[in-house]
N, C-alpha and C positions, 0 to 999 in steps of 0.2 A: 504494499500501499505505500503511495505515496505522500510525502511530508506534505502538509499544509502552507503556502507561504502565505506569510502575515506581514501585514503593516509594520516597520519598524517602532520601535517604542514610541517615540518622539511623536509620530504620525497617528499611530493609534490613539494615545493619549489625548491628542488635540481632537481626533474626531469624538472621541468617549464625551470630552467637556462640551461639544457642541449639542450633544444628546440632554444637557442640563438635568440630568439623575440627581434625585435627591440624596443617595448613599448606597450603599452597598446591596440593603435589600432590593432597590429599583434596579439595580445593574444584575443580580440575581435572577430577577423576573425578566429583563432583557433578554438574557442569555438564553431562555425556554422561549420566545417568541420565535414566530415563524419569519420576522423580517431580520433575524441577527444575521449580520453578513459575514460570509466566509473569510474576509480578511482581518477580523478580529478573533483572538484566542477566548475561550470561554475562560479559562483560569489562567489569567497573565500575570499571574504571580509565579507560576511556574515555566512560562515563555520567556518571559523578560526578567530570569532572576537579577541578573547585572544591575539592571537598570531599577528595579522595584523599589518603590519607598512608601507603599503601603496604598490600601483601598481608598482612603479619602483624597488622596494625590491623585489616583486613576480615575475617580469619577468628577474631581474637580473641585472637591471641597475646600484644598488649601489655598485657591485662585481666588475666593471670593472677597470684594474689596468693600 
């Protein structure tokens, strides 16, 4: 089975921020939706081990001003 090709961490996180999710619970719901894109990993903490800074960073919570 071929390995999926995901966006880079920066590009993927940028995309996730555009979704305006309110937290990890909404992220988990989104990963189960039929609209979940192929270019995002459902478990980004495993895919982006080197860059991972936590779920709040991933969904955009630390970027609110």
